[in-house]
C-alpha positions, 0 to 999 in steps of 0.5 A, spaced: 266 081 371 265 077 366 267 078 358 259 078 357 258 084 361 264 088 358 260 087 351 254 091 354 258 097 352 261 095 345 254 092 343 250 098 345 255 103 342 255 099 335 247 099 336 247 107 337 252 108 331 248 103 326 242 107 328 245 114 327 247 111 320 240 109 318 237 115 321 242 120 317 240 116 311 233 116 311 232 123 314 237 126 309 231 127 304 228 132 309 234 135 310 234 132 317 239 128 321 239 123 327 241 129 331 236 134 328 230 130 328 229 130 336 228 137 336 222 137 331 219 131 335 220 135 342 217 141 339 211 137 336 209 135 343 211 141 347 210 147 343 212 154 345 218 152 350 224 156 350 231 154 347 233 152 354 228 148 356 229 144 349 236 143 351 234 140 358 229 136 355 234 133 350 240 133 354 244 137 350 248 143 351 245 150 349 250 151 344 248 145 340 241 147 341 242 154 338 246 151 332 240 146 331 235 151 332 238 156 327 238 150 322 231 148 323 229 155 322 233 156 316 229 149 313 223 152 315 221 147 320 220 151 326 219 158 328 221 163 334 217 168 337 219 173 342 217 171 349 212 177 352 214 175 359 222 175 358 224 179 352 231 176 352 228 169 351 224 166 345 219 161 344 219 155 339 214 153 335 213 147 329 211 150 323 206 146 318 211 144 314 215 141 320 208 138 322 208 135 316 214 131 316 213 128 324 209 122 321 214 121 316 220 121 322 215 116 326 215 111 320 222 111 319 223 110 326 218 104 326 221 101 320 228 101 324 225 098 330 222 093 326 229 091 323 232 091 330 227 086 333 226 082 327 226 074 329 226 076 336 220 074 341 216 079 345 219 075 351 226 077 349 224 084 347 221 085 354 227 082 358 232 086 354 228 093 355 227 091 363 235 090 363 236 096 359 232 100 364 236 097 370 242 099 367 240 106 365 237 107 372 244 105 375 248 110 370 243 115 372 244 114 379 252 114 379 251 120 374 247 124 380 252 122 385 258 124 381 255 131 380 253 132 387 260 131 389 263 136 384 258 141 387 261 140 394 268 141 391 
């Protein structure tokens, strides 16, 4: 394997950390972070889902979701209601205050994307996207194989 391919993990990790830093800085005024805003965006598109569904959607563990949801309720961005079909579960809804922040989150994300792709051609962007999709799909396939093997044991 050549060293350029090995740099893939290093570069994607550094881009991820830069993105986390940027989003944390920009979202701070809304009492949000790179770890909390996805909950608002997910609920904005899927109102009434339960905590387990949001955990699956965001690919995070239930404990992390519980802490984040609690914080978002305290801030006033989401509310929970008892599920009438399952009294052990709660349905989550975004509040009007939460809805008012969503377009601002999208604007911040769009600004960051513009920073990242500055001086890049559409062809470079499309090639990169196609390559990263392929890499992600390879990673997902491997993860599924590993999970299947663990279930058999």
